[in-house]
C-alpha positions as CSV (number, residue, x, y, z in Angstrom):
1,M,6.7,-29.6,7.9
2,A,6.1,-27.7,11.0
3,V,7.2,-24.1,11.1
4,D,8.4,-22.7,14.4
5,L,8.2,-18.9,14.9
6,S,8.4,-18.9,18.8
7,H,11.9,-17.4,18.8
8,K,12.0,-13.7,18.5
9,P,15.0,-12.7,16.4
10,E,17.5,-10.1,17.5
11,T,17.3,-6.8,15.5
12,P,18.6,-5.5,13.2
13,G,18.3,-8.7,11.3
14,A,20.2,-9.8,8.2
15,W,17.4,-8.4,6.0
16,E,18.9,-4.9,7.1
17,S,21.8,-5.7,4.8
18,P,20.8,-6.4,1.3
19,E,24.2,-7.2,0.2
20,R,24.2,-10.2,2.8
21,Y,20.5,-11.1,2.8
22,W,19.7,-11.7,-0.8
23,P,22.9,-13.7,-1.6
24,S,22.3,-15.8,1.5
25,L,18.9,-16.8,0.0
26,T,20.7,-17.6,-3.2
27,A,23.1,-19.9,-1.5
28,A,20.5,-21.6,0.6
29,T,18.3,-22.5,-2.5
30,R,21.1,-23.0,-5.0
31,E,19.9,-26.7,-5.5
32,L,16.4,-25.6,-6.4
33,D,15.4,-24.5,-9.8
34,P,13.6,-21.2,-10.2
35,P,10.9,-19.7,-10.3
36,L,10.6,-20.3,-6.6
37,G,9.3,-18.6,-3.6
38,V,11.2,-18.3,-0.3
39,L,10.1,-17.7,3.2
40,E,13.0,-16.3,5.6
41,L,11.9,-17.7,9.0
42,D,13.9,-15.2,11.1
43,A,12.3,-12.3,9.1
44,L,8.8,-13.9,9.4
45,A,9.2,-14.4,13.1
46,H,10.2,-10.9,13.4
47,N,7.2,-9.6,11.5
48,A,4.9,-11.8,13.5
49,H,6.4,-10.6,16.9
50,D,6.4,-7.0,15.8
51,M,2.7,-7.2,14.8
52,L,1.9,-8.3,18.4
53,R,3.9,-5.4,19.8
54,R,1.8,-3.0,17.7
55,A,-1.4,-4.6,18.7
56,G,-0.8,-3.6,22.2
57,G,-2.3,-6.7,23.9
58,K,-5.4,-7.2,21.7
59,P,-5.5,-10.6,19.9
60,I,-4.9,-10.7,16.2
61,R,-7.2,-12.7,14.0
62,V,-4.9,-14.0,10.9
63,A,-6.2,-12.9,7.5
64,S,-5.7,-16.0,5.6
65,K,-5.9,-14.5,2.1
66,S,-2.6,-12.9,2.8
67,V,-0.8,-16.1,3.6
68,R,-2.5,-19.1,1.9
69,S,-0.3,-21.7,3.6
70,R,-1.7,-23.9,6.3
71,A,1.9,-24.6,7.7
72,V,2.3,-20.8,8.1
73,L,-1.1,-20.2,9.6
74,D,-0.5,-23.0,12.1
75,A,2.9,-21.4,13.1
76,V,1.4,-18.0,13.7
77,L,-1.6,-19.3,15.5
78,A,0.8,-21.1,17.9
79,L,2.2,-17.8,19.1
80,P,0.3,-16.4,22.1
81,G,-1.5,-13.3,20.9
82,Y,-3.0,-14.7,17.7
83,A,-6.3,-16.2,17.8
84,G,-8.6,-17.4,14.9
85,V,-8.5,-16.8,11.2
86,L,-10.2,-14.3,8.9
87,A,-11.0,-16.4,5.8
88,Y,-11.7,-15.2,2.5
89,T,-14.4,-17.8,1.1
90,L,-16.6,-20.3,2.8
91,P,-15.2,-23.3,1.3
92,E,-11.8,-22.3,2.5
93,A,-13.2,-21.7,6.0
94,L,-14.7,-25.2,6.1
95,W,-11.5,-26.7,5.0
96,L,-9.5,-24.9,7.6
97,A,-12.1,-25.8,10.4
98,Q,-12.2,-29.4,9.3
99,G,-8.3,-29.9,9.6
100,D,-6.6,-33.2,8.7
101,A,-4.0,-35.7,10.1
102,E,-1.2,-33.0,9.5
103,H,-3.1,-29.8,10.5
104,P,-5.2,-29.5,13.5
105,P,-8.9,-28.0,12.9
106,I,-8.9,-24.2,13.4
107,G,-11.8,-23.7,15.9
108,D,-12.7,-20.0,15.2
109,V,-12.8,-19.0,11.6
110,V,-14.8,-16.0,10.4
111,V,-15.4,-15.6,6.8
112,G,-14.5,-12.1,5.8
113,Y,-16.9,-11.8,2.9
114,P,-20.6,-13.0,2.4
115,S,-21.2,-16.2,0.6
116,T,-23.7,-17.6,-1.7
117,D,-21.9,-20.9,-2.3
118,R,-24.9,-23.4,-1.9
119,A,-22.9,-26.4,-1.6
120,A,-20.6,-24.8,1.1
121,L,-23.7,-23.3,3.0
122,G,-25.2,-26.8,2.9
123,R,-22.2,-28.2,4.5
124,L,-22.0,-25.6,7.1
125,A,-25.7,-25.8,8.1
126,G,-25.6,-29.7,8.3
127,S,-22.6,-30.0,10.5
128,A,-22.7,-29.2,14.3
129,E,-19.0,-29.2,14.3
130,L,-18.4,-26.8,11.5
131,A,-21.4,-24.6,12.4
132,A,-19.8,-24.1,15.9
133,R,-16.4,-23.2,14.3
134,V,-17.2,-21.0,11.4
135,T,-18.9,-17.5,11.3
136,L,-20.5,-16.1,8.1
137,M,-20.3,-12.4,7.2
138,V,-23.6,-10.6,6.4
139,D,-24.6,-7.0,5.7
140,S,-28.2,-7.6,4.5
141,V,-31.2,-9.9,5.0
142,D,-30.7,-11.1,1.4
143,Q,-27.7,-13.0,2.7
144,L,-29.9,-14.6,5.4
145,D,-32.4,-15.5,2.8
146,A,-29.6,-17.3,0.9
147,V,-28.9,-19.5,3.8
148,D,-32.5,-20.3,4.4
149,Q,-33.1,-21.2,0.8
150,V,-30.4,-23.9,1.1
151,A,-31.3,-25.2,4.6
152,A,-34.7,-24.4,6.4
153,P,-34.0,-22.7,9.8
154,R,-35.8,-25.5,11.8
155,G,-33.9,-28.4,10.2
156,R,-30.4,-27.1,10.4
157,E,-27.7,-26.1,12.9
158,V,-27.8,-22.5,14.1
159,V,-25.6,-20.4,11.8
160,R,-23.2,-17.8,13.4
161,V,-23.1,-14.6,11.6
162,C,-20.9,-11.5,12.0
163,L,-22.5,-8.1,11.0
164,D,-20.2,-6.0,8.6
165,V,-20.3,-2.3,9.2
166,D,-18.9,0.1,6.7
167,A,-15.9,1.8,8.2
168,S,-15.3,4.3,5.3
169,W,-15.3,8.0,5.7
170,R,-17.8,10.4,4.3
171,S,-16.0,13.7,3.6
172,P,-17.6,17.0,4.1
173,R,-18.9,17.0,0.6
174,R,-20.3,13.4,1.4
175,K,-17.8,11.8,-0.8
176,H,-17.1,8.1,0.0
177,V,-13.5,7.5,1.0
178,G,-12.6,3.8,1.4
179,V,-13.7,0.4,0.1
180,L,-17.2,-0.4,-1.1
181,R,-18.1,-3.2,1.2
182,S,-21.2,-3.1,3.5
183,P,-24.3,-0.8,2.9
184,V,-24.6,-0.7,6.8
185,H,-22.9,2.8,7.8
186,T,-25.0,4.5,10.4
187,L,-25.9,3.5,14.1
188,D,-29.6,3.2,12.9
189,E,-28.7,1.0,10.0
190,A,-26.6,-1.2,12.2
191,R,-29.2,-1.6,14.9
192,E,-32.0,-2.2,12.3
193,L,-30.2,-5.1,10.8
194,A,-29.0,-6.5,14.1
195,A,-32.6,-6.6,15.2
196,K,-33.7,-8.4,12.1
197,I,-30.9,-11.1,12.5
198,V,-31.8,-11.7,16.1
199,A,-35.4,-12.2,15.3
200,R,-34.7,-14.7,12.5
201,P,-34.7,-18.4,13.6
202,G,-31.6,-20.4,12.8
203,F,-29.2,-17.6,13.2
204,A,-26.9,-16.2,16.1
205,L,-25.4,-12.8,15.8
206,V,-22.0,-13.1,17.4
207,G,-19.8,-10.4,16.0
208,I,-19.2,-7.0,14.3
209,M,-16.6,-6.3,11.7
210,A,-15.5,-2.8,10.8
211,Y,-12.4,-2.7,8.5
212,E,-11.0,0.6,8.0
213,A,-9.4,0.2,4.7
214,Q,-8.7,3.9,4.0
215,I,-6.4,3.9,7.1
216,A,-5.0,0.3,7.2
217,G,-4.4,-0.2,3.5
218,Q,-3.1,3.2,2.4
219,G,0.5,4.1,3.1
220,D,0.9,7.6,4.5
221,D,4.6,8.3,3.3
222,L,4.7,8.0,-0.4
223,H,8.1,8.5,-1.7
224,G,8.4,11.5,-4.1
225,R,4.7,12.3,-3.8
226,A,4.6,15.1,-1.2
227,A,1.3,16.4,-2.1
228,R,-0.6,13.1,-2.3
229,T,1.0,12.1,1.1
230,A,-0.5,15.4,2.6
231,V,-3.8,14.6,1.5
232,I,-3.9,11.1,2.7
233,R,-2.7,12.1,6.1
234,W,-5.4,14.8,6.3
235,V,-8.0,12.2,5.2
236,Q,-6.7,9.6,7.8
237,R,-6.7,12.0,10.8
238,R,-10.3,13.0,10.1
239,S,-11.4,9.5,9.3
240,K,-9.9,8.1,12.6
241,A,-11.6,10.7,14.7
242,E,-15.0,10.1,13.0
243,L,-14.7,6.3,13.1
244,L,-13.5,6.0,16.8
245,E,-16.7,7.8,17.8
246,R,-19.1,6.2,15.3
247,R,-17.8,2.6,15.9
248,A,-18.2,2.9,19.6
249,R,-21.9,3.9,19.2
250,V,-22.6,1.3,16.7
251,V,-21.1,-1.4,18.9
252,A,-23.0,-0.2,22.0
253,A,-26.4,-0.4,20.0
254,V,-25.6,-3.8,18.6
255,R,-24.7,-5.1,21.8
256,A,-28.0,-4.1,23.2
257,E,-29.6,-6.4,20.7
258,A,-27.2,-9.4,20.9
259,D,-24.4,-10.9,23.1
260,L,-21.4,-10.2,20.8
261,A,-18.3,-12.5,21.0
262,F,-16.1,-10.3,19.2
263,V,-15.8,-6.9,17.6
264,N,-13.1,-7.0,14.9
265,G,-11.3,-4.1,13.2
266,G,-8.1,-3.0,11.6
267,G,-5.5,-4.4,9.4
268,T,-1.6,-4.6,9.3
269,G,-1.4,-0.9,8.5
270,S,-3.6,0.4,11.3
271,L,-2.7,-1.9,14.3
272,E,-1.8,0.9,16.7
273,Y,-4.9,3.0,15.9
274,T,-7.4,0.2,16.0
275,S,-6.1,-1.3,19.3
276,S,-6.6,2.0,20.9
277,D,-10.3,1.7,20.2
278,P,-11.9,0.5,23.4
279,S,-14.9,-0.9,21.4
280,V,-12.7,-3.2,19.4
281,T,-11.9,-6.7,21.0
282,E,-9.7,-8.1,18.4
283,L,-7.6,-7.0,15.3
284,A,-7.2,-8.5,11.9
285,A,-3.9,-8.7,10.0
286,G,-2.0,-10.9,7.6
287,S,-0.1,-9.1,4.9
288,G,2.4,-7.8,7.4
289,L,3.6,-11.2,8.1
290,F,5.2,-11.5,4.6
291,G,6.3,-7.8,4.4
292,G,5.3,-6.8,0.9
293,L,6.2,-3.6,-1.0
294,L,3.0,-1.9,0.1
295,F,4.3,-1.3,3.6
296,D,7.4,0.6,2.2
297,S,5.0,3.6,2.2
298,Y,4.1,3.6,6.0
299,R,5.6,5.8,8.6
300,A,4.9,3.8,11.6
301,F,6.6,0.5,10.9
302,R,8.6,-1.4,8.4
303,P,8.2,-5.1,8.2
304,A,11.2,-7.3,7.0
305,P,11.0,-8.8,3.5
306,A,10.2,-12.3,4.8
307,A,8.8,-13.5,1.6
308,A,10.3,-13.1,-1.9
309,F,10.6,-15.0,-5.2
310,A,13.4,-15.7,-7.5
311,L,13.1,-16.0,-11.4
312,P,15.8,-17.3,-13.8
313,V,17.5,-15.3,-16.5
314,V,16.7,-17.0,-19.7
315,R,17.8,-14.4,-22.3
316,K,20.3,-11.6,-22.7
317,P,18.7,-9.4,-25.3
318,A,21.2,-6.5,-24.8
319,P,24.3,-6.0,-22.6
320,R,22.4,-4.0,-20.1
321,A,19.3,-6.0,-20.1
322,A,18.1,-9.6,-19.0
323,T,14.9,-11.5,-19.6
324,L,13.5,-13.4,-16.7
325,L,11.1,-16.4,-17.1
326,G,7.6,-15.5,-15.8
327,G,7.2,-12.6,-13.4
328,G,3.6,-11.2,-13.7
329,W,2.7,-11.9,-10.1
330,I,0.5,-8.8,-9.6
331,A,-1.1,-7.7,-6.5
332,S,-4.9,-6.9,-6.3
333,G,-6.1,-3.3,-6.1
334,P,-5.8,-0.3,-8.5
335,P,-3.5,-1.1,-11.3
336,G,-0.3,0.9,-10.8
337,A,3.4,0.8,-10.2
338,D,2.8,-0.2,-6.5
339,R,1.0,-3.5,-7.7
340,V,3.9,-5.1,-9.6
341,P,6.8,-6.9,-8.3
342,L,10.2,-5.1,-7.8
343,P,13.5,-6.6,-8.6
344,V,15.7,-6.1,-5.7
345,W,18.9,-8.1,-6.1
346,P,21.2,-7.7,-8.0
347,S,20.9,-4.2,-7.1
348,G,20.7,-1.6,-10.0
349,L,17.7,-3.4,-11.9
350,R,14.5,-2.0,-13.1
351,L,11.5,-3.2,-14.9
352,V,11.2,-1.9,-18.5
353,P,8.2,0.4,-18.9
354,G,7.0,-1.0,-22.2
355,E,6.6,-4.6,-20.8
356,M,6.8,-4.5,-16.9
357,A,6.1,-7.9,-15.3
358,G,4.7,-10.3,-17.9
359,E,2.8,-13.5,-17.7
360,V,5.7,-15.5,-19.3
361,Q,8.6,-13.1,-19.3
362,T,9.9,-10.1,-17.6
363,P,12.8,-8.1,-18.9
364,V,14.9,-6.0,-16.4
365,A,17.4,-3.4,-17.4
366,G,20.0,-1.2,-15.8
367,D,23.5,-1.5,-14.5
368,G,22.7,-4.6,-12.5
369,A,21.9,-6.5,-15.7
370,E,25.5,-6.2,-17.1
371,G,26.7,-9.0,-14.8
372,L,23.7,-11.4,-15.3
373,A,24.1,-14.4,-17.5
374,V,21.7,-17.1,-18.7
375,G,21.0,-19.2,-15.7
376,D,21.5,-16.7,-13.0
377,R,18.6,-15.7,-10.8
378,V,17.1,-12.4,-9.8
379,W,15.2,-11.7,-6.6
380,L,12.0,-9.8,-6.6
381,R,9.8,-8.5,-3.7
382,H,5.9,-8.8,-4.1
383,G,3.4,-6.0,-3.9
384,K,1.1,-7.2,-1.0
385,S,1.2,-10.8,0.0
386,G,-1.3,-13.4,-1.3
387,E,0.1,-13.3,-4.8
388,I,3.1,-15.3,-4.2
389,S,1.1,-18.3,-2.9
390,E,-0.9,-18.4,-6.0
391,H,2.1,-18.8,-8.1
392,V,4.0,-21.5,-6.2
393,D,3.1,-25.0,-4.8
394,T,5.6,-24.7,-1.8
395,F,7.7,-22.0,-0.2
396,A,11.3,-23.0,0.5
397,L,12.0,-22.3,4.0
398,V,15.4,-20.6,4.9
399,R,16.8,-19.9,8.3
400,G,20.3,-18.7,9.1
401,G,21.4,-19.0,5.5
402,A,20.5,-22.7,5.1
403,L,17.4,-24.4,3.6
404,A,15.3,-25.5,6.5
405,G,12.4,-27.2,4.5
406,R,9.4,-26.7,2.5
407,A,5.9,-25.5,3.3
408,P,3.1,-26.2,0.8
409,T,0.8,-23.4,-0.3
410,Y,-3.0,-23.8,-0.8
411,R,-2.2,-24.3,-4.4
412,G,0.4,-27.0,-3.3
413,E,-2.4,-28.8,-1.5
414,G,-4.7,-28.6,-4.7
415,K,-6.7,-25.8,-3.3
416,V,-7.6,-22.7,-5.4
417,F,-10.5,-20.9,-3.6
418,L,-10.5,-17.8,-5.6
C-alpha cells in the first residue's frame, strides 16, 4: 500500500510516553501473530521531517540498506528535500531504477559500494535507461577494468561513476580512525584517479562520495562511559576540522577534471556538520528514519522509535523469566551490547547474559517477566535499522493506535541482495 508521510506530527508524540505507546502497538496489532515488525507512521513521519530540519536545506539521498522496503522509500522520496537513493548493491540499484506497476522507477540511484557482479554490470552497460539512472562507486582503476571486461567501452552505454574518497581521520600518530573504505585519501590521490577516469572511454565521472563514519556512525554521549565519551568527542572535533578543509580541496581538484553532478557526504548522525560544509551538495541518511537504539547515544538529536518488533512468549522457565520465540536480530558492526535488540515493553525486562538474543529463542528476565504468560508479546527495539527488514516479509503499519495497512519489505518481494 502507499505510505503517506507528508503530515508533520505535533511533538511531543505518543512515543514520548512508553506506557501509552507500546500498549497502543499491541492493541493495533492484536489480530496479528508475532513475530512481527511494526512501523508507527506518525513516528516515521516525525523522523523524516526532523532529518530535513537537521539537513539545513541540503537534499538527502536515502540510504536504502537502512530501510529495505520500496513502499517506505517511495514515501520518503515523495517528501520535498529527499532526492535519490544510495543503494548497497548493483542488482538492488537496477531493481529500484527499473520500477514496476506499483512502484515508479527511481531515476537517481548511486551504488554506495563497488560492484564486481558481472551479470548486473552487463545489464547496466546494455541499457541506456538504466545507465542514465544508476551510478557506480569506484576507488581504483581495477573497478573500471571489471566493467570493461564485461562490456567493451565502445560497444556499451557510458557508465556513470562516483569517486569514493576516504573521509577517515589520521591521528597525530598516523593511526587510522574510521572505516576501511577507499584507498583514496589525499588530494593528489583523488586528482590522479579522477584524471584516469576522465581519460577512460566509456565512463563519466559525475560525483564524489566522502562518508565520515567516525562522526556520523559513532555516538558522542555513551551512558555510563564518561572516559570513552570524552575520547570520542576529542577525536570528532579534530576529525571535523581536518575533513572540512581536506574535502574542500579534494572537491575543487576533482571539479577541475570533471563536471560533477553531486558531492555526497554524511549520515544520520552528522547531518548538521555535513550540511555546513560548502563543498558538499547532498547528504546521505537512512537509519534515522526507523530510529534504532544506536541513536540513543547522540547528544544533538533523538529520533522516535518508529520501527520495532514483537516476539511471543512461548515458555515460562521461572517466575521472573520468560522465553521468547526468535530474537537474534543482530545489527551489523563490532559485536557488543549496542548491536543486540533491547526489550522495552513490558518495562523491567533484560536479556540474559548467558544467552542474549538467540536465533530461535531469547530469554528475558526481571520484574517485568513476572506478569508475562505464554501467548503474551514483548516489544523490542532494534540496534540500527536494516536488520528488521531482513527478518519480516511485511511491516504492519500503525497510525493513531490503529492498524493502517501493510508494507512489504525487500524480503517480502522475494529479494535478498546481501
